[in-house]
C-alpha positions as CSV (number, residue, x, y, z in Angstrom):
1,X,-11.5,-28.9,-3.3
2,X,-7.5,-28.1,-2.3
3,X,-7.0,-24.5,-1.9
4,X,-3.6,-22.9,-2.7
5,X,-3.8,-21.9,1.3
6,X,-3.8,-25.5,1.8
7,X,-1.2,-25.9,-0.5
8,X,1.0,-23.2,0.9
9,X,0.4,-25.2,4.5
10,X,1.7,-28.0,2.8
11,X,5.0,-25.7,1.7
12,X,5.3,-24.6,5.4
13,X,5.5,-28.3,6.8
14,X,7.8,-28.3,3.9
15,X,10.0,-25.9,5.4
16,X,9.5,-26.9,9.3
17,X,10.5,-30.4,8.3
18,X,13.8,-28.8,6.4
19,X,14.6,-26.9,9.6
20,X,14.1,-30.3,11.9
21,X,17.1,-31.6,9.2
22,X,19.3,-28.9,9.6
23,X,17.8,-26.6,6.8
24,X,16.9,-23.4,9.1
25,X,18.1,-20.2,8.3
26,X,21.1,-19.0,10.2
27,X,20.7,-17.4,13.4
28,X,19.5,-14.0,13.3
29,X,21.6,-11.0,15.5
30,X,19.7,-9.2,17.3
31,X,19.8,-5.6,15.4
32,X,18.2,-7.7,12.4
33,X,15.2,-6.4,10.5
34,X,13.1,-9.6,12.0
35,X,14.5,-9.1,15.5
36,X,13.4,-5.6,15.5
37,X,9.7,-6.3,14.8
38,X,7.3,-5.4,17.5
39,X,4.1,-7.6,18.3
40,X,1.0,-5.9,16.8
41,X,-1.3,-8.5,18.8
42,X,-2.8,-5.8,21.2
43,X,-4.4,-4.1,17.8
44,X,-6.4,-7.6,16.9
45,X,-9.6,-7.3,18.9
46,X,-11.9,-10.6,18.6
47,X,-15.2,-10.9,17.5
48,X,-17.6,-10.6,20.3
49,X,-20.9,-12.6,21.4
50,X,-23.3,-10.1,19.9
51,X,-21.6,-9.8,16.6
52,X,-22.3,-13.8,16.3
53,X,-25.9,-13.1,17.1
54,X,-26.4,-10.7,14.5
55,X,-24.9,-12.9,12.3
56,X,-27.5,-16.0,13.0
57,X,-30.1,-13.1,13.0
58,X,-29.2,-12.4,9.3
59,X,-29.3,-16.2,8.6
60,X,-32.4,-16.4,9.7
61,X,-33.3,-13.8,7.0
62,X,-31.5,-15.6,4.4
63,X,-33.5,-18.7,5.5
64,X,-36.5,-17.5,5.0
65,X,-35.8,-15.9,1.4
66,X,-34.6,-19.3,0.0
67,X,-37.2,-21.1,1.4
68,X,-34.4,-23.0,3.6
69,X,-36.1,-24.6,7.3
70,X,-32.6,-25.7,9.2
71,X,-29.3,-25.0,8.3
72,X,-26.1,-27.9,9.6
73,X,-22.8,-26.9,10.3
74,X,-20.4,-29.8,11.3
75,X,-16.6,-28.8,12.3
76,X,-15.0,-25.5,9.8
77,X,-15.0,-22.0,9.4
78,X,-18.8,-21.5,9.5
79,X,-19.2,-23.2,12.3
80,X,-16.7,-20.5,14.3
81,X,-18.3,-17.8,12.4
82,X,-21.6,-18.6,13.5
83,X,-21.2,-20.1,16.7
84,X,-17.4,-19.5,18.0
85,X,-17.0,-23.2,18.1
86,X,-13.6,-24.7,16.6
87,X,-13.7,-28.5,16.0
88,X,-12.1,-30.8,14.1
89,X,-13.8,-33.1,11.4
90,X,-13.5,-37.2,12.3
91,X,-16.0,-39.7,11.9
92,X,-18.0,-38.8,14.6
93,X,-20.9,-35.8,14.0
94,X,-21.1,-33.1,16.0
95,X,-22.8,-30.6,14.6
96,X,-24.8,-27.1,15.3
97,X,-28.5,-27.2,13.6
98,X,-29.7,-23.7,12.7
99,X,-33.6,-23.3,12.2
100,X,-35.6,-20.9,10.7
101,X,-37.1,-19.5,13.5
102,X,-35.7,-20.0,17.5
103,X,-32.1,-20.8,19.1
104,X,-29.7,-23.3,17.6
105,X,-29.6,-26.7,19.0
106,X,-26.4,-28.7,18.8
107,X,-26.0,-32.7,18.4
108,X,-22.4,-33.9,20.2
109,X,-21.0,-37.2,21.0
110,X,-21.9,-38.2,24.9
111,X,-18.1,-38.6,25.8
112,X,-17.8,-35.0,24.1
113,X,-20.3,-33.2,25.8
114,X,-18.6,-31.1,28.6
115,X,-16.2,-30.0,25.4
116,X,-19.0,-29.2,23.7
117,X,-20.7,-27.1,26.3
118,X,-17.7,-25.6,27.4
119,X,-17.2,-24.2,23.6
120,X,-20.6,-23.3,22.9
121,X,-20.8,-21.0,25.8
122,X,-18.1,-18.8,24.3
123,X,-20.6,-18.2,21.8
124,X,-24.4,-17.2,21.1
125,X,-25.3,-20.8,22.5
126,X,-25.2,-19.2,25.8
127,X,-24.5,-21.5,29.2
128,X,-27.6,-23.2,28.9
129,X,-27.8,-24.5,25.1
130,X,-29.7,-27.4,23.6
131,X,-27.5,-30.7,23.4
132,X,-28.9,-33.3,22.3
133,X,-25.8,-36.2,22.3
134,X,-25.2,-39.8,21.5
135,X,-23.2,-42.7,22.7
136,X,-21.0,-44.7,20.4
137,X,-24.0,-47.3,19.4
138,X,-26.0,-44.7,18.6
139,X,-27.1,-42.9,15.3
140,X,-25.8,-39.1,15.8
141,X,-29.1,-38.3,12.7
142,X,-31.7,-39.6,14.9
143,X,-30.5,-36.8,17.5
144,X,-30.5,-34.2,14.3
145,X,-34.1,-35.3,13.7
146,X,-35.4,-35.6,17.1
147,X,-33.9,-32.0,17.8
148,X,-35.8,-30.7,14.3
149,X,-38.9,-32.7,15.5
150,X,-38.9,-30.3,18.6
151,X,-39.1,-27.3,16.4
152,X,-41.6,-28.6,14.7
153,X,-39.9,-29.4,11.4
154,X,-40.3,-33.1,9.9
155,X,-40.7,-31.4,6.5
156,X,-39.1,-28.9,4.5
157,X,-36.1,-28.1,3.1
158,X,-32.4,-28.5,5.3
159,X,-29.5,-26.7,4.1
160,X,-26.0,-28.7,4.3
161,X,-23.2,-26.0,4.1
162,X,-20.5,-27.0,1.3
163,X,-18.1,-28.4,3.6
164,X,-20.0,-30.8,5.3
165,X,-18.6,-34.3,4.9
166,X,-21.2,-36.8,2.5
167,X,-21.3,-39.6,5.0
168,X,-23.0,-36.8,7.5
169,X,-25.3,-35.4,4.5
170,X,-26.7,-38.3,3.4
171,X,-27.1,-39.7,7.3
172,X,-29.2,-36.7,8.3
173,X,-30.8,-36.7,4.7
174,X,-32.0,-40.5,5.4
175,X,-33.1,-39.9,9.5
176,X,-35.5,-37.4,7.9
177,X,-37.1,-38.7,4.9
178,X,-39.7,-36.4,4.9
179,X,-37.1,-33.2,4.4
180,X,-34.9,-32.4,1.3
181,X,-31.3,-32.0,1.4
182,X,-30.6,-28.1,-0.4
183,X,-27.4,-26.6,-0.5
184,X,-26.7,-24.0,2.5
185,X,-24.5,-22.1,0.2
186,X,-26.9,-19.1,-0.4
187,X,-27.1,-18.5,3.5
188,X,-23.7,-19.1,4.6
189,X,-21.9,-17.7,1.5
190,X,-24.6,-15.0,1.6
191,X,-23.5,-14.0,5.4
192,X,-19.8,-14.5,4.7
193,X,-19.1,-12.3,1.8
194,X,-20.5,-9.3,3.0
195,X,-17.8,-8.5,5.8
196,X,-18.5,-5.8,9.1
197,X,-16.7,-3.1,10.1
198,X,-14.5,-4.8,12.6
199,X,-14.0,-8.2,10.1
200,X,-12.5,-5.3,7.2
201,X,-10.4,-3.9,10.3
202,X,-9.1,-7.4,11.4
203,X,-8.1,-8.5,7.4
204,X,-6.8,-4.7,7.2
205,X,-4.1,-5.8,9.7
206,X,-3.6,-9.0,8.7
207,X,-2.8,-7.8,5.3
208,X,-0.2,-4.9,7.3
209,X,1.4,-7.7,9.1
210,X,2.1,-9.9,6.1
211,X,3.6,-7.2,4.1
212,X,5.5,-6.2,7.4
213,X,6.9,-9.7,7.8
214,X,7.3,-9.9,4.1
215,X,9.9,-6.8,4.0
216,X,11.9,-7.8,7.2
217,X,12.5,-11.4,5.4
218,X,13.5,-9.5,2.3
219,X,15.6,-7.3,4.0
220,X,17.5,-10.5,5.7
221,X,17.5,-12.4,2.5
222,X,21.1,-13.5,1.6
223,X,22.4,-15.2,-1.8
224,X,22.6,-19.1,-1.3
225,X,20.0,-19.5,1.2
226,X,17.1,-22.2,-0.1
227,X,13.5,-21.4,-0.5
228,X,12.5,-22.7,3.0
229,X,15.3,-20.7,4.5
230,X,14.0,-17.9,3.2
231,X,10.0,-19.3,4.4
232,X,11.7,-19.4,7.7
233,X,12.2,-16.4,7.4
234,X,8.8,-15.2,6.7
235,X,7.1,-17.6,9.5
236,X,9.8,-15.9,11.6
237,X,8.7,-12.4,11.2
238,X,5.0,-13.2,11.6
239,X,5.9,-14.9,14.8
240,X,7.7,-11.8,16.1
241,X,4.5,-9.4,14.9
242,X,2.3,-11.9,16.6
243,X,0.1,-13.7,14.3
244,X,0.9,-17.4,12.8
245,X,1.7,-16.7,9.2
246,X,3.8,-18.4,6.0
247,X,4.7,-18.4,2.5
248,X,5.1,-20.4,-0.6
249,X,8.5,-19.4,-1.9
250,X,9.5,-20.3,-5.7
251,X,12.3,-19.3,-7.5
252,X,13.6,-19.2,-11.1
253,X,11.8,-21.0,-13.7
254,X,10.0,-22.6,-10.6
255,X,8.0,-19.5,-10.1
256,X,6.9,-20.0,-13.1
257,X,4.6,-22.7,-11.7
258,X,1.9,-20.6,-9.6
259,X,1.5,-23.3,-7.1
260,X,4.6,-23.9,-6.8
261,X,7.1,-26.8,-6.8
262,X,8.8,-28.9,-3.9
263,X,12.1,-29.3,-6.0
264,X,14.7,-27.9,-3.8
265,X,16.1,-24.2,-4.8
266,X,18.6,-22.2,-4.1
267,X,18.5,-18.3,-4.1
268,X,21.2,-16.6,-7.1
269,X,22.2,-13.3,-7.8
270,X,20.1,-12.1,-10.7
271,X,17.0,-14.9,-9.9
272,X,13.4,-14.3,-9.6
273,X,11.5,-15.2,-6.3
274,X,7.8,-15.3,-6.2
275,X,6.3,-15.8,-2.3
276,X,2.8,-16.3,-1.9
277,X,1.5,-16.5,1.9
278,X,-0.3,-14.7,4.8
279,X,-1.3,-14.8,8.3
280,X,-4.2,-14.9,10.6
281,X,-5.9,-12.2,12.7
282,X,-8.4,-13.1,15.1
283,X,-9.4,-16.2,12.0
284,X,-9.3,-13.6,9.2
285,X,-6.9,-14.2,6.7
286,X,-4.3,-12.1,4.6
287,X,-3.4,-13.3,0.9
288,X,-0.2,-11.3,-0.5
289,X,2.4,-12.2,-3.4
290,X,5.4,-10.1,-3.9
291,X,7.8,-11.1,-7.0
292,X,11.5,-9.7,-6.6
293,X,14.5,-10.1,-7.5
294,X,18.2,-10.5,-5.9
295,X,20.2,-8.1,-7.1
296,X,19.8,-6.7,-10.8
297,X,16.5,-7.9,-13.3
298,X,16.7,-7.9,-16.7
299,X,14.8,-6.2,-19.3
300,X,12.6,-8.7,-19.8
301,X,11.4,-9.7,-16.5
302,X,11.2,-5.8,-15.9
303,X,8.9,-5.6,-18.7
304,X,6.6,-8.4,-17.5
305,X,6.8,-7.2,-14.2
306,X,5.6,-3.5,-15.4
307,X,2.4,-5.5,-17.5
308,X,1.6,-7.6,-14.5
309,X,1.5,-4.3,-12.2
310,X,-0.4,-2.6,-15.2
311,X,-2.9,-5.5,-15.1
312,X,-3.4,-5.3,-11.4
313,X,-4.3,-1.5,-11.2
314,X,-6.7,-2.7,-14.0
315,X,-8.7,-5.2,-11.9
316,X,-8.6,-2.4,-9.0
317,X,-10.4,0.1,-11.3
318,X,-12.5,-2.2,-12.7
319,X,-13.9,-3.6,-9.1
320,X,-17.0,-1.4,-8.2
321,X,-20.4,-2.0,-6.3
322,X,-22.9,-3.1,-9.6
323,X,-20.0,-4.1,-11.7
324,X,-20.3,-8.5,-12.6
325,X,-17.7,-10.1,-10.9
326,X,-15.8,-11.1,-14.3
327,X,-15.4,-8.0,-15.3
328,X,-12.9,-7.6,-12.5
329,X,-11.1,-10.6,-14.6
330,X,-11.5,-8.7,-17.9
331,X,-9.6,-6.0,-16.9
332,X,-6.7,-7.4,-16.1
333,X,-6.9,-10.1,-18.8
334,X,-7.3,-7.4,-20.9
335,X,-4.0,-5.5,-20.2
336,X,-2.2,-8.5,-20.3
337,X,-3.7,-9.8,-23.7
338,X,-2.9,-6.3,-25.2
339,X,1.1,-7.2,-24.4
340,X,0.9,-10.2,-26.1
341,X,0.5,-13.0,-23.6
342,X,-2.7,-14.4,-24.3
343,X,-6.3,-13.4,-24.2
344,X,-7.1,-16.5,-22.0
345,X,-5.2,-18.5,-19.8
346,X,-2.2,-19.0,-22.0
347,X,0.5,-17.1,-19.5
348,X,-2.6,-15.8,-17.6
349,X,-3.4,-19.1,-16.2
350,X,-5.9,-18.2,-13.3
351,X,-8.7,-16.3,-11.9
352,X,-8.0,-12.7,-10.8
353,X,-9.0,-13.0,-7.4
354,X,-10.9,-15.1,-4.8
355,X,-13.0,-13.8,-2.2
356,X,-11.3,-13.7,1.4
357,X,-12.5,-13.8,5.1
358,X,-12.1,-16.7,7.4
359,X,-11.0,-19.1,4.7
360,X,-8.1,-18.0,2.7
361,X,-10.5,-18.9,-0.4
362,X,-14.2,-18.4,-0.4
363,X,-17.1,-17.0,-2.0
364,X,-17.7,-15.1,-4.4
365,X,-15.0,-15.3,-7.0
366,X,-13.3,-12.6,-9.6
367,X,-13.9,-15.3,-12.9
368,X,-14.8,-15.1,-16.2
369,X,-18.7,-16.5,-16.3
370,X,-19.3,-15.1,-12.7
371,X,-22.6,-12.9,-13.6
372,X,-22.3,-11.8,-9.8
373,X,-23.0,-8.4,-9.1
374,X,-20.1,-6.7,-6.6
375,X,-21.6,-4.7,-3.6
376,X,-19.9,-3.0,-1.0
377,X,-18.0,-4.5,1.8
378,X,-17.3,-7.7,-0.1
379,X,-13.3,-8.8,-0.3
380,X,-11.0,-10.6,-2.5
381,X,-7.7,-10.9,-3.9
382,X,-5.9,-8.5,-6.5
383,X,-3.3,-11.2,-8.2
384,X,-2.9,-10.8,-11.8
385,X,0.0,-13.2,-13.0
386,X,2.3,-14.0,-16.3
387,X,4.2,-17.5,-16.2
388,X,6.4,-18.3,-18.8
389,X,7.2,-21.7,-18.6
390,X,11.4,-22.4,-18.4
391,X,12.3,-18.9,-17.5
392,X,10.3,-17.3,-15.0
393,X,6.6,-16.1,-13.2
394,X,5.6,-12.8,-11.9
395,X,2.4,-12.4,-9.7
396,X,1.4,-9.2,-7.6
397,X,-0.9,-9.6,-5.1
398,X,-2.8,-7.6,-2.7
399,X,-5.8,-7.8,-1.1
400,X,-9.2,-5.5,-2.2
401,X,-12.1,-4.2,-0.4
402,X,-15.1,-2.9,-2.0
403,X,-16.2,0.5,-1.1
404,X,-19.1,2.9,-2.0
405,X,-17.8,4.5,-4.7
406,X,-14.9,1.8,-5.8
407,X,-12.2,-0.1,-4.1
408,X,-9.0,-0.1,-2.2
409,X,-6.0,-2.2,-1.9
410,X,-5.5,-2.9,2.3
411,X,-1.0,-2.6,1.6
412,X,0.3,-0.2,-1.2
413,X,1.0,-2.2,-4.2
414,X,4.6,-3.3,-5.2
415,X,6.5,-0.8,-8.0
416,X,9.8,-2.5,-8.6
417,X,11.0,-6.3,-9.1
418,X,14.6,-4.5,-7.0
419,X,12.7,-2.4,-4.6
420,X,9.6,-4.4,-4.3
421,X,8.8,-2.4,-0.6
422,X,9.7,1.0,-1.7
423,X,7.4,3.4,-0.5
């Protein structure tokens, strides 16, 4: 499934392409707000091997509770979360297999063995992991079956992480006919949706960095810039702060499209801008949206902004341990409905929030129909919006942290279209 972060990445690529065609923002003077930014890189502390070992122990507890005998992880954020391994996906299988008891084992293409061992050594796999290799004319799935058999597993349930390619899941299934393929989501999401204090600190820093980058870009905004020019300012500000980051930028009528448009746009006085993006700090995401106007906003724009602002606050107030995820969405939606913009998805066309962490969008989701009860240390976006096609859209988004007795946003909310970063 394509996520908004992937879409934003595409928009960022479009901005780079624009720059390469000569559409880059003008060179900034030394005293510009962006050039005044200082790197915050020293504030970010990496996740430790001990933390990843604790994650594996928790995963094995959840495997026992859910009657899963092993889980299969391939390239993606869960592999990095548990194993500290960053591995791209291709047609060749590399996997970390976590059994319900004992240490993980790994299956790697033979020509990648040195590289795989180098990465495994950075995490809980240690310096002497069990790595089963396969040559180009051999079956990697037979190696998975052999590794499971070494652990006494020829029957039972194999959990497949939801981002694993079908061809890999199908191959593992056929090589292990005595075992049943089941979702690994209760284990992977079960671990990842409850954040540690260290993870919260990284996400808080990421949010602060993005807000700081947005403000510096906003202070550098000039009429006549394109949306890609402004996106370039946002990326440049993130880079000065020490972390890769970007934003999708939409203006005027295109701000009514929640995921924007590739249509060339020019920023004019009195036109709404909606920016949406974030950065990564040690692999952990921020996701913030701000809506503002260059110059003076119309009364209608201000009215819609106030409605969205109230909806964001209503969601924040509703979010607390023990309530169902859907109730947070309902609280924001009621504010927008009471203001005349529809109780369903008429003008507030998406859910109010999504889980966040190493993926910009991850479990769980604040959406109608989700009866999962919230618990402390979950993290979400809080992002209501009102979109009026052909005119403009307003969305406000900050990242939300569930506390013992309520919730907090990592960043100060925006209070005005004309002064979006005022204290």
